[in-house]
Predicted model as a PDB file, atoms N, CA, C, CB and O in Angstrom, pLDDT in the B-factor column:
MODEL        1                                                                  
ATOM      1  N   MET A   1     -68.309 -63.103 -99.368  1.00 51.00           N  
ATOM      2  CA  MET A   1     -68.956 -64.332 -98.974  1.00 51.00           C  
ATOM      3  C   MET A   1     -69.767 -64.029 -97.725  1.00 51.00           C  
ATOM      4  CB  MET A   1     -67.920 -65.478 -98.731  1.00 51.00           C  
ATOM      5  O   MET A   1     -69.258 -63.437 -96.773  1.00 51.00           O  
ATOM      6  N   THR A   2     -70.998 -64.427 -97.731  1.00 54.00           N  
ATOM      7  CA  THR A   2     -71.824 -64.244 -96.552  1.00 54.00           C  
ATOM      8  C   THR A   2     -71.417 -65.266 -95.499  1.00 54.00           C  
ATOM      9  CB  THR A   2     -73.329 -64.373 -96.900  1.00 54.00           C  
ATOM     10  O   THR A   2     -70.852 -66.313 -95.816  1.00 54.00           O  
ATOM     11  N   SER A   3     -71.709 -64.953 -94.262  1.00 53.00           N  
ATOM     12  CA  SER A   3     -71.355 -65.863 -93.179  1.00 53.00           C  
ATOM     13  C   SER A   3     -72.164 -67.146 -93.296  1.00 53.00           C  
ATOM     14  CB  SER A   3     -71.588 -65.199 -91.807  1.00 53.00           C  
ATOM     15  O   SER A   3     -73.381 -67.108 -93.480  1.00 53.00           O  
ATOM     16  N   HIS A   4     -71.497 -68.255 -93.191  1.00 56.00           N  
ATOM     17  CA  HIS A   4     -72.126 -69.569 -93.283  1.00 56.00           C  
ATOM     18  C   HIS A   4     -71.604 -70.387 -92.110  1.00 56.00           C  
ATOM     19  CB  HIS A   4     -71.822 -70.276 -94.670  1.00 56.00           C  
ATOM     20  O   HIS A   4     -70.390 -70.508 -91.945  1.00 56.00           O  
ATOM     21  N   PRO A   5     -72.485 -70.950 -91.293  1.00 62.00           N  
ATOM     22  CA  PRO A   5     -72.034 -71.632 -90.083  1.00 62.00           C  
ATOM     23  C   PRO A   5     -71.126 -72.831 -90.342  1.00 62.00           C  
ATOM     24  CB  PRO A   5     -73.218 -72.079 -89.301  1.00 62.00           C  
ATOM     25  O   PRO A   5     -70.382 -73.228 -89.445  1.00 62.00           O  
ATOM     26  N   GLY A   6     -71.163 -73.413 -91.523  1.00 79.00           N  
ATOM     27  CA  GLY A   6     -70.341 -74.584 -91.811  1.00 79.00           C  
ATOM     28  C   GLY A   6     -69.040 -74.268 -92.520  1.00 79.00           C  
ATOM     29  O   GLY A   6     -68.305 -75.185 -92.888  1.00 79.00           O  
ATOM     30  N   PHE A   7     -68.728 -72.966 -92.726  1.00 85.00           N  
ATOM     31  CA  PHE A   7     -67.528 -72.562 -93.454  1.00 85.00           C  
ATOM     32  C   PHE A   7     -66.615 -71.705 -92.599  1.00 85.00           C  
ATOM     33  CB  PHE A   7     -67.905 -71.811 -94.713  1.00 85.00           C  
ATOM     34  O   PHE A   7     -67.062 -70.965 -91.723  1.00 85.00           O  
ATOM     35  N   HIS A   8     -65.344 -71.823 -92.871  1.00 93.00           N  
ATOM     36  CA  HIS A   8     -64.338 -70.933 -92.305  1.00 93.00           C  
ATOM     37  C   HIS A   8     -63.733 -70.176 -93.477  1.00 93.00           C  
ATOM     38  CB  HIS A   8     -63.236 -71.722 -91.480  1.00 93.00           C  
ATOM     39  O   HIS A   8     -63.287 -70.791 -94.445  1.00 93.00           O  
ATOM     40  N   ARG A   9     -63.713 -68.836 -93.401  1.00 95.00           N  
ATOM     41  CA  ARG A   9     -63.138 -68.022 -94.479  1.00 95.00           C  
ATOM     42  C   ARG A   9     -61.618 -68.141 -94.443  1.00 95.00           C  
ATOM     43  CB  ARG A   9     -63.577 -66.529 -94.351  1.00 95.00           C  
ATOM     44  O   ARG A   9     -61.004 -68.113 -93.376  1.00 95.00           O  
ATOM     45  N   ILE A  10     -61.020 -68.273 -95.630  1.00 97.00           N  
ATOM     46  CA  ILE A  10     -59.585 -68.455 -95.745  1.00 97.00           C  
ATOM     47  C   ILE A  10     -59.149 -67.932 -97.107  1.00 97.00           C  
ATOM     48  CB  ILE A  10     -59.185 -69.951 -95.557  1.00 97.00           C  
ATOM     49  O   ILE A  10     -59.941 -67.932 -98.049  1.00 97.00           O  
ATOM     50  N   LYS A  11     -57.910 -67.490 -97.223  1.00 98.00           N  
ATOM     51  CA  LYS A  11     -57.386 -67.072 -98.530  1.00 98.00           C  
ATOM     52  C   LYS A  11     -56.993 -68.309 -99.320  1.00 98.00           C  
ATOM     53  CB  LYS A  11     -56.167 -66.108 -98.371  1.00 98.00           C  
ATOM     54  O   LYS A  11     -56.583 -69.322 -98.753  1.00 98.00           O  
ATOM     55  N   PHE A  12     -57.123 -68.212-100.640  1.00 98.00           N  
ATOM     56  CA  PHE A  12     -56.811 -69.348-101.505  1.00 98.00           C  
ATOM     57  C   PHE A  12     -55.391 -69.861-101.256  1.00 98.00           C  
ATOM     58  CB  PHE A  12     -56.979 -68.956-102.977  1.00 98.00           C  
ATOM     59  O   PHE A  12     -55.164 -71.070-101.271  1.00 98.00           O  
ATOM     60  N   ASN A  13     -54.435 -68.957-101.028  1.00 98.00           N  
ATOM     61  CA  ASN A  13     -53.050 -69.405-100.844  1.00 98.00           C  
ATOM     62  C   ASN A  13     -52.851 -70.182 -99.543  1.00 98.00           C  
ATOM     63  CB  ASN A  13     -52.116 -68.211-100.867  1.00 98.00           C  
ATOM     64  O   ASN A  13     -51.804 -70.804 -99.363  1.00 98.00           O  
ATOM     65  N   GLU A  14     -53.820 -70.163 -98.641  1.00 97.00           N  
ATOM     66  CA  GLU A  14     -53.738 -70.921 -97.396  1.00 97.00           C  
ATOM     67  C   GLU A  14     -54.363 -72.311 -97.518  1.00 97.00           C  
ATOM     68  CB  GLU A  14     -54.415 -70.152 -96.282  1.00 97.00           C  
ATOM     69  O   GLU A  14     -54.205 -73.137 -96.619  1.00 97.00           O  
ATOM     70  N   VAL A  15     -55.058 -72.572 -98.600  1.00 97.00           N  
ATOM     71  CA  VAL A  15     -55.651 -73.882 -98.846  1.00 97.00           C  
ATOM     72  C   VAL A  15     -54.517 -74.832 -99.235  1.00 97.00           C  
ATOM     73  CB  VAL A  15     -56.763 -73.816 -99.969  1.00 97.00           C  
ATOM     74  O   VAL A  15     -53.658 -74.466-100.038  1.00 97.00           O  
ATOM     75  N   THR A  16     -54.503 -76.032 -98.685  1.00 97.00           N  
ATOM     76  CA  THR A  16     -53.448 -76.986 -99.016  1.00 97.00           C  
ATOM     77  C   THR A  16     -53.786 -77.707-100.328  1.00 97.00           C  
ATOM     78  CB  THR A  16     -53.256 -78.011 -97.863  1.00 97.00           C  
ATOM     79  O   THR A  16     -54.954 -77.849-100.691  1.00 97.00           O  
ATOM     80  N   LEU A  17     -52.746 -78.153-101.022  1.00 97.00           N  
ATOM     81  CA  LEU A  17     -52.957 -78.893-102.274  1.00 97.00           C  
ATOM     82  C   LEU A  17     -53.825 -80.115-102.008  1.00 97.00           C  
ATOM     83  CB  LEU A  17     -51.602 -79.318-102.907  1.00 97.00           C  
ATOM     84  O   LEU A  17     -53.615 -80.837-101.032  1.00 97.00           O  
ATOM     85  N   GLY A  18     -54.790 -80.338-102.873  1.00 96.00           N  
ATOM     86  CA  GLY A  18     -55.699 -81.465-102.731  1.00 96.00           C  
ATOM     87  C   GLY A  18     -56.879 -81.213-101.819  1.00 96.00           C  
ATOM     88  O   GLY A  18     -57.781 -82.046-101.731  1.00 96.00           O  
ATOM     89  N   GLN A  19     -56.889 -80.066-101.128  1.00 96.00           N  
ATOM     90  CA  GLN A  19     -57.979 -79.750-100.200  1.00 96.00           C  
ATOM     91  C   GLN A  19     -59.191 -79.214-100.956  1.00 96.00           C  
ATOM     92  CB  GLN A  19     -57.514 -78.725 -99.147  1.00 96.00           C  
ATOM     93  O   GLN A  19     -59.060 -78.454-101.916  1.00 96.00           O  
ATOM     94  N   ARG A  20     -60.351 -79.621-100.510  1.00 96.00           N  
ATOM     95  CA  ARG A  20     -61.611 -79.152-101.088  1.00 96.00           C  
ATOM     96  C   ARG A  20     -61.966 -77.816-100.454  1.00 96.00           C  
ATOM     97  CB  ARG A  20     -62.758 -80.194-100.874  1.00 96.00           C  
ATOM     98  O   ARG A  20     -61.809 -77.634 -99.246  1.00 96.00           O  
ATOM     99  N   PHE A  21     -62.446 -76.875-101.273  1.00 96.00           N  
ATOM    100  CA  PHE A  21     -62.840 -75.560-100.773  1.00 96.00           C  
ATOM    101  C   PHE A  21     -64.052 -75.070-101.536  1.00 96.00           C  
ATOM    102  CB  PHE A  21     -61.682 -74.550-100.893  1.00 96.00           C  
ATOM    103  O   PHE A  21     -64.361 -75.557-102.624  1.00 96.00           O  
ATOM    104  N   TYR A  22     -64.738 -74.095-100.947  1.00 95.00           N  
ATOM    105  CA  TYR A  22     -65.946 -73.527-101.524  1.00 95.00           C  
ATOM    106  C   TYR A  22     -65.621 -72.168-102.130  1.00 95.00           C  
ATOM    107  CB  TYR A  22     -67.064 -73.403-100.459  1.00 95.00           C  
ATOM    108  O   TYR A  22     -65.009 -71.328-101.471  1.00 95.00           O  
ATOM    109  N   ASP A  23     -66.022 -71.944-103.371  1.00 95.00           N  
ATOM    110  CA  ASP A  23     -65.839 -70.658-104.038  1.00 95.00           C  
ATOM    111  C   ASP A  23     -67.157 -69.892-103.991  1.00 95.00           C  
ATOM    112  CB  ASP A  23     -65.356 -70.850-105.512  1.00 95.00           C  
ATOM    113  O   ASP A  23     -68.133 -70.306-104.617  1.00 95.00           O  
ATOM    114  N   PRO A  24     -67.199 -68.776-103.255  1.00 92.00           N  
ATOM    115  CA  PRO A  24     -68.459 -68.035-103.130  1.00 92.00           C  
ATOM    116  C   PRO A  24     -68.901 -67.356-104.433  1.00 92.00           C  
ATOM    117  CB  PRO A  24     -68.325 -66.992-102.048  1.00 92.00           C  
ATOM    118  O   PRO A  24     -70.081 -67.043-104.586  1.00 92.00           O  
ATOM    119  N   ILE A  25     -67.983 -67.125-105.364  1.00 93.00           N  
ATOM    120  CA  ILE A  25     -68.338 -66.498-106.646  1.00 93.00           C  
ATOM    121  C   ILE A  25     -69.190 -67.451-107.487  1.00 93.00           C  
ATOM    122  CB  ILE A  25     -67.060 -66.091-107.428  1.00 93.00           C  
ATOM    123  O   ILE A  25     -70.236 -67.061-108.006  1.00 93.00           O  
ATOM    124  N   SER A  26     -68.740 -68.695-107.617  1.00 91.00           N  
ATOM    125  CA  SER A  26     -69.483 -69.664-108.425  1.00 91.00           C  
ATOM    126  C   SER A  26     -70.483 -70.461-107.594  1.00 91.00           C  
ATOM    127  CB  SER A  26     -68.520 -70.615-109.115  1.00 91.00           C  
ATOM    128  O   SER A  26     -71.344 -71.146-108.146  1.00 91.00           O  
ATOM    129  N   ALA A  27     -70.373 -70.376-106.269  1.00 91.00           N  
ATOM    130  CA  ALA A  27     -71.209 -71.156-105.345  1.00 91.00           C  
ATOM    131  C   ALA A  27     -71.050 -72.656-105.584  1.00 91.00           C  
ATOM    132  CB  ALA A  27     -72.686 -70.757-105.493  1.00 91.00           C  
ATOM    133  O   ALA A  27     -72.021 -73.413-105.548  1.00 91.00           O  
ATOM    134  N   GLU A  28     -69.803 -73.067-105.828  1.00 93.00           N  
ATOM    135  CA  GLU A  28     -69.480 -74.475-106.059  1.00 93.00           C  
ATOM    136  C   GLU A  28     -68.236 -74.855-105.266  1.00 93.00           C  
ATOM    137  CB  GLU A  28     -69.268 -74.753-107.568  1.00 93.00           C  
ATOM    138  O   GLU A  28     -67.485 -73.994-104.808  1.00 93.00           O  
ATOM    139  N   TYR A  29     -68.032 -76.154-105.113  1.00 94.00           N  
ATOM    140  CA  TYR A  29     -66.836 -76.680-104.462  1.00 94.00           C  
ATOM    141  C   TYR A  29     -65.761 -76.986-105.503  1.00 94.00           C  
ATOM    142  CB  TYR A  29     -67.173 -77.945-103.646  1.00 94.00           C  
ATOM    143  O   TYR A  29     -66.049 -77.422-106.618  1.00 94.00           O  
ATOM    144  N   PHE A  30     -64.512 -76.744-105.101  1.00 96.00           N  
ATOM    145  CA  PHE A  30     -63.338 -77.000-105.925  1.00 96.00           C  
ATOM    146  C   PHE A  30     -62.330 -77.792-105.102  1.00 96.00           C  
ATOM    147  CB  PHE A  30     -62.712 -75.670-106.447  1.00 96.00           C  
ATOM    148  O   PHE A  30     -62.453 -77.896-103.881  1.00 96.00           O  
ATOM    149  N   VAL A  31     -61.332 -78.350-105.784  1.00 97.00           N  
ATOM    150  CA  VAL A  31     -60.173 -78.955-105.145  1.00 97.00           C  
ATOM    151  C   VAL A  31     -58.961 -78.195-105.643  1.00 97.00           C  
ATOM    152  CB  VAL A  31     -60.062 -80.498-105.454  1.00 97.00           C  
ATOM    153  O   VAL A  31     -58.834 -77.934-106.839  1.00 97.00           O  
ATOM    154  N   LYS A  32     -58.060 -77.835-104.723  1.00 97.00           N  
ATOM    155  CA  LYS A  32     -56.869 -77.076-105.105  1.00 97.00           C  
ATOM    156  C   LYS A  32     -55.883 -77.990-105.823  1.00 97.00           C  
ATOM    157  CB  LYS A  32     -56.204 -76.431-103.864  1.00 97.00           C  
ATOM    158  O   LYS A  32     -55.506 -79.044-105.310  1.00 97.00           O  
ATOM    159  N   LEU A  33     -55.468 -77.566-107.031  1.00 97.00           N  
ATOM    160  CA  LEU A  33     -54.540 -78.330-107.848  1.00 97.00           C  
ATOM    161  C   LEU A  33     -53.113 -77.798-107.783  1.00 97.00           C  
ATOM    162  CB  LEU A  33     -55.009 -78.338-109.270  1.00 97.00           C  
ATOM    163  O   LEU A  33     -52.157 -78.569-107.858  1.00 97.00           O  
ATOM    164  N   SER A  34     -52.969 -76.480-107.642  1.00 97.00           N  
ATOM    165  CA  SER A  34     -51.651 -75.844-107.612  1.00 97.00           C  
ATOM    166  C   SER A  34     -51.778 -74.503-106.908  1.00 97.00           C  
ATOM    167  CB  SER A  34     -51.070 -75.665-109.054  1.00 97.00           C  
ATOM    168  O   SER A  34     -52.834 -74.185-106.359  1.00 97.00           O  
ATOM    169  N   ASP A  35     -50.704 -73.710-106.921  1.00 97.00           N  
ATOM    170  CA  ASP A  35     -50.724 -72.407-106.268  1.00 97.00           C  
ATOM    171  C   ASP A  35     -51.714 -71.433-106.894  1.00 97.00           C  
ATOM    172  CB  ASP A  35     -49.353 -71.810-106.299  1.00 97.00           C  
ATOM    173  O   ASP A  35     -52.100 -70.452-106.259  1.00 97.00           O  
ATOM    174  N   THR A  36     -52.132 -71.692-108.137  1.00 97.00           N  
ATOM    175  CA  THR A  36     -53.045 -70.774-108.829  1.00 97.00           C  
ATOM    176  C   THR A  36     -54.266 -71.456-109.429  1.00 97.00           C  
ATOM    177  CB  THR A  36     -52.308 -70.056-109.913  1.00 97.00           C  
ATOM    178  O   THR A  36     -55.120 -70.779-110.002  1.00 97.00           O  
ATOM    179  N   MET A  37     -54.373 -72.767-109.315  1.00 97.00           N  
ATOM    180  CA  MET A  37     -55.465 -73.481-109.983  1.00 97.00           C  
ATOM    181  C   MET A  37     -56.261 -74.368-109.029  1.00 97.00           C  
ATOM    182  CB  MET A  37     -54.912 -74.324-111.113  1.00 97.00           C  
ATOM    183  O   MET A  37     -55.731 -74.966-108.093  1.00 97.00           O  
ATOM    184  N   GLY A  38     -57.551 -74.419-109.315  1.00 97.00           N  
ATOM    185  CA  GLY A  38     -58.453 -75.339-108.643  1.00 97.00           C  
ATOM    186  C   GLY A  38     -59.341 -75.968-109.694  1.00 97.00           C  
ATOM    187  O   GLY A  38     -59.453 -75.439-110.800  1.00 97.00           O  
ATOM    188  N   ALA A  39     -59.976 -77.086-109.375  1.00 96.00           N  
ATOM    189  CA  ALA A  39     -60.886 -77.743-110.311  1.00 96.00           C  
ATOM    190  C   ALA A  39     -62.220 -77.977-109.622  1.00 96.00           C  
ATOM    191  CB  ALA A  39     -60.290 -79.082-110.829  1.00 96.00           C  
ATOM    192  O   ALA A  39     -62.270 -78.497-108.507  1.00 96.00           O  
ATOM    193  N   MET A  40     -63.309 -77.587-110.294  1.00 94.00           N  
ATOM    194  CA  MET A  40     -64.654 -77.728-109.744  1.00 94.00           C  
ATOM    195  C   MET A  40     -65.018 -79.207-109.611  1.00 94.00           C  
ATOM    196  CB  MET A  40     -65.686 -76.995-110.634  1.00 94.00           C  
ATOM    197  O   MET A  40     -64.809 -79.999-110.530  1.00 94.00           O  
ATOM    198  N   VAL A  41     -65.564 -79.558-108.453  1.00 94.00           N  
ATOM    199  CA  VAL A  41     -65.947 -80.944-108.215  1.00 94.00           C  
ATOM    200  C   VAL A  41     -67.433 -81.109-107.914  1.00 94.00           C  
ATOM    201  CB  VAL A  41     -65.140 -81.503-107.078  1.00 94.00           C  
ATOM    202  O   VAL A  41     -67.888 -82.226-107.663  1.00 94.00           O  
ATOM    203  N   THR A  42     -68.200 -80.015-107.934  1.00 89.00           N  
ATOM    204  CA  THR A  42     -69.653 -80.105-107.770  1.00 89.00           C  
ATOM    205  C   THR A  42     -70.309 -79.415-108.955  1.00 89.00           C  
ATOM    206  CB  THR A  42     -70.119 -79.462-106.418  1.00 89.00           C  
ATOM    207  O   THR A  42     -69.629 -78.798-109.775  1.00 89.00           O  
ATOM    208  N   GLY A  43     -71.616 -79.517-109.044  1.00 83.00           N  
ATOM    209  CA  GLY A  43     -72.318 -78.890-110.166  1.00 83.00           C  
ATOM    210  C   GLY A  43     -71.896 -79.536-111.471  1.00 83.00           C  
ATOM    211  O   GLY A  43     -71.937 -80.759-111.610  1.00 83.00           O  
ATOM    212  N   ALA A  44     -71.492 -78.715-112.423  1.00 81.00           N  
ATOM    213  CA  ALA A  44     -71.081 -79.223-113.737  1.00 81.00           C  
ATOM    214  C   ALA A  44     -69.647 -79.734-113.738  1.00 81.00           C  
ATOM    215  CB  ALA A  44     -71.231 -78.136-114.784  1.00 81.00           C  
ATOM    216  O   ALA A  44     -69.194 -80.286-114.741  1.00 81.00           O  
ATOM    217  N   GLY A  45     -68.927 -79.563-112.637  1.00 81.00           N  
ATOM    218  CA  GLY A  45     -67.512 -79.930-112.596  1.00 81.00           C  
ATOM    219  C   GLY A  45     -67.274 -81.377-112.231  1.00 81.00           C  
ATOM    220  O   GLY A  45     -67.966 -81.950-111.389  1.00 81.00           O  
ATOM    221  N   ASP A  46     -66.269 -81.962-112.889  1.00 87.00           N  
ATOM    222  CA  ASP A  46     -65.889 -83.334-112.577  1.00 87.00           C  
ATOM    223  C   ASP A  46     -64.447 -83.417-112.087  1.00 87.00           C  
ATOM    224  CB  ASP A  46     -66.076 -84.221-113.797  1.00 87.00           C  
ATOM    225  O   ASP A  46     -63.874 -84.504-112.008  1.00 87.00           O  
ATOM    226  N   GLY A  47     -63.860 -82.257-111.756  1.00 87.00           N  
ATOM    227  CA  GLY A  47     -62.501 -82.229-111.240  1.00 87.00           C  
ATOM    228  C   GLY A  47     -61.421 -82.273-112.291  1.00 87.00           C  
ATOM    229  O   GLY A  47     -60.241 -82.380-111.955  1.00 87.00           O  
ATOM    230  N   THR A  48     -61.790 -82.192-113.562  1.00 86.00           N  
ATOM    231  CA  THR A  48     -60.786 -82.298-114.622  1.00 86.00           C  
ATOM    232  C   THR A  48     -60.480 -80.971-115.314  1.00 86.00           C  
ATOM    233  CB  THR A  48     -61.243 -83.291-115.645  1.00 86.00           C  
ATOM    234  O   THR A  48     -59.465 -80.867-116.002  1.00 86.00           O  
ATOM    235  N   VAL A  49     -61.323 -79.963-115.152  1.00 86.00           N  
ATOM    236  CA  VAL A  49     -61.116 -78.683-115.833  1.00 86.00           C  
ATOM    237  C   VAL A  49     -60.617 -77.655-114.817  1.00 86.00           C  
ATOM    238  CB  VAL A  49     -62.434 -78.191-116.521  1.00 86.00           C  
ATOM    239  O   VAL A  49     -61.358 -77.277-113.910  1.00 86.00           O  
ATOM    240  N   PRO A  50     -59.365 -77.196-114.959  1.00 90.00           N  
ATOM    241  CA  PRO A  50     -58.827 -76.234-114.004  1.00 90.00           C  
ATOM    242  C   PRO A  50     -59.405 -74.836-114.185  1.00 90.00           C  
ATOM    243  CB  PRO A  50     -57.330 -76.178-114.126  1.00 90.00           C  
ATOM    244  O   PRO A  50     -59.819 -74.453-115.279  1.00 90.00           O  
ATOM    245  N   ASP A  51     -59.423 -74.087-113.094  1.00 94.00           N  
ATOM    246  CA  ASP A  51     -59.881 -72.703-113.075  1.00 94.00           C  
ATOM    247  C   ASP A  51     -58.871 -71.920-112.256  1.00 94.00           C  
ATOM    248  CB  ASP A  51     -61.339 -72.570-112.483  1.00 94.00           C  
ATOM    249  O   ASP A  51     -58.375 -72.412-111.243  1.00 94.00           O  
ATOM    250  N   GLU A  52     -58.563 -70.704-112.687  1.00 97.00           N  
ATOM    251  CA  GLU A  52     -57.527 -69.917-112.028  1.00 97.00           C  
ATOM    252  C   GLU A  52     -58.075 -69.156-110.827  1.00 97.00           C  
ATOM    253  CB  GLU A  52     -56.900 -68.946-113.014  1.00 97.00           C  
ATOM    254  O   GLU A  52     -59.189 -68.634-110.862  1.00 97.00           O  
ATOM    255  N   PHE A  53     -57.273 -69.102-109.762  1.00 97.00           N  
ATOM    256  CA  PHE A  53     -57.585 -68.355-108.551  1.00 97.00           C  
ATOM    257  C   PHE A  53     -56.401 -67.470-108.218  1.00 97.00           C  
ATOM    258  CB  PHE A  53     -57.923 -69.305-107.366  1.00 97.00           C  
ATOM    259  O   PHE A  53     -55.250 -67.820-108.481  1.00 97.00           O  
ATOM    260  N   GLU A  54     -56.700 -66.311-107.631  1.00 97.00           N  
ATOM    261  CA  GLU A  54     -55.656 -65.413-107.138  1.00 97.00           C  
ATOM    262  C   GLU A  54     -55.296 -65.836-105.711  1.00 97.00           C  
ATOM    263  CB  GLU A  54     -56.126 -63.910-107.185  1.00 97.00           C  
ATOM    264  O   GLU A  54     -56.164 -66.312-104.979  1.00 97.00           O  
ATOM    265  N   PRO A  55     -54.032 -65.670-105.302  1.00 97.00           N  
ATOM    266  CA  PRO A  55     -53.628 -66.085-103.952  1.00 97.00           C  
ATOM    267  C   PRO A  55     -54.458 -65.445-102.839  1.00 97.00           C  
ATOM    268  CB  PRO A  55     -52.178 -65.754-103.736  1.00 97.00           C  
ATOM    269  O   PRO A  55     -54.670 -66.073-101.801  1.00 97.00           O  
ATOM    270  N   ASP A  56     -54.929 -64.216-103.029  1.00 97.00           N  
ATOM    271  CA  ASP A  56     -55.689 -63.553-101.975  1.00 97.00           C  
ATOM    272  C   ASP A  56     -57.206 -63.662-102.132  1.00 97.00           C  
ATOM    273  CB  ASP A  56     -55.308 -62.117-101.926  1.00 97.00           C  
ATOM    274  O   ASP A  56     -57.943 -62.985-101.415  1.00 97.00           O  
ATOM    275  N   ASP A  57     -57.688 -64.503-103.057  1.00 97.00           N  
ATOM    276  CA  ASP A  57     -59.121 -64.762-103.174  1.00 97.00           C  
ATOM    277  C   ASP A  57     -59.622 -65.393-101.879  1.00 97.00           C  
ATOM    278  CB  ASP A  57     -59.426 -65.684-104.392  1.00 97.00           C  
ATOM    279  O   ASP A  57     -58.980 -66.288-101.329  1.00 97.00           O  
ATOM    280  N   ILE A  58     -60.760 -64.928-101.399  1.00 97.00           N  
ATOM    281  CA  ILE A  58     -61.351 -65.491-100.192  1.00 97.00           C  
ATOM    282  C   ILE A  58     -62.254 -66.657-100.589  1.00 97.00           C  
ATOM    283  CB  ILE A  58     -62.150 -64.408 -99.397  1.00 97.00           C  
ATOM    284  O   ILE A  58     -63.153 -66.511-101.416  1.00 97.00           O  
ATOM    285  N   VAL A  59     -61.999 -67.804 -99.990  1.00 97.00           N  
ATOM    286  CA  VAL A  59     -62.778 -69.002-100.239  1.00 97.00           C  
ATOM    287  C   VAL A  59     -63.224 -69.551 -98.885  1.00 97.00           C  
ATOM    288  CB  VAL A  59     -61.954 -70.065-101.050  1.00 97.00           C  
ATOM    289  O   VAL A  59     -62.871 -68.993 -97.846  1.00 97.00           O  
ATOM    290  N   GLY A  60     -63.976 -70.612 -98.888  1.00 96.00           N  
ATOM    291  CA  GLY A  60     -64.433 -71.215 -97.647  1.00 96.00           C  
ATOM    292  C   GLY A  60     -63.994 -72.659 -97.560  1.00 96.00           C  
ATOM    293  O   GLY A  60     -63.951 -73.369 -98.565  1.00 96.00           O  
ATOM    294  N   ILE A  61     -63.670 -73.088 -96.359  1.00 95.00           N  
ATOM    295  CA  ILE A  61     -63.407 -74.494 -96.124  1.00 95.00           C  
ATOM    296  C   ILE A  61     -64.409 -74.977 -95.083  1.00 95.00           C  
ATOM    297  CB  ILE A  61     -61.930 -74.735 -95.658  1.00 95.00           C  
ATOM    298  O   ILE A  61     -64.809 -74.224 -94.195  1.00 95.00           O  
ATOM    299  N   ASP A  62     -64.808 -76.233 -95.200  1.00 90.00           N  
ATOM    300  CA  ASP A  62     -65.762 -76.793 -94.260  1.00 90.00           C  
ATOM    301  C   ASP A  62     -65.137 -76.888 -92.874  1.00 90.00           C  
ATOM    302  CB  ASP A  62     -66.242 -78.175 -94.734  1.00 90.00           C  
ATOM    303  O   ASP A  62     -63.950 -77.186 -92.736  1.00 90.00           O  
ATOM    304  N   LEU A  63     -65.938 -76.635 -91.859  1.00 85.00           N  
ATOM    305  CA  LEU A  63     -65.447 -76.754 -90.481  1.00 85.00           C  
ATOM    306  C   LEU A  63     -65.463 -78.191 -90.031  1.00 85.00           C  
ATOM    307  CB  LEU A  63     -66.282 -75.902 -89.529  1.00 85.00           C  
ATOM    308  O   LEU A  63     -65.084 -78.488 -88.898  1.00 85.00           O  
TER     309      LEU A  63                                                      
ENDMDL                                                                          
END                                                                             
């Protein structure tokens, strides 16, 4: 993930349940659903289709 002034880099396992985060791979925002799943809430996502994340995946949270 490139440095972005509005993001703080964090591992997926540090994101709290229900927290919105940015995935640099898809360049979209997700909401954490469980220890391994998030759901896209921007772009084509409506928050209903889960996507798997690894605990050590680096994601971004808004500052």
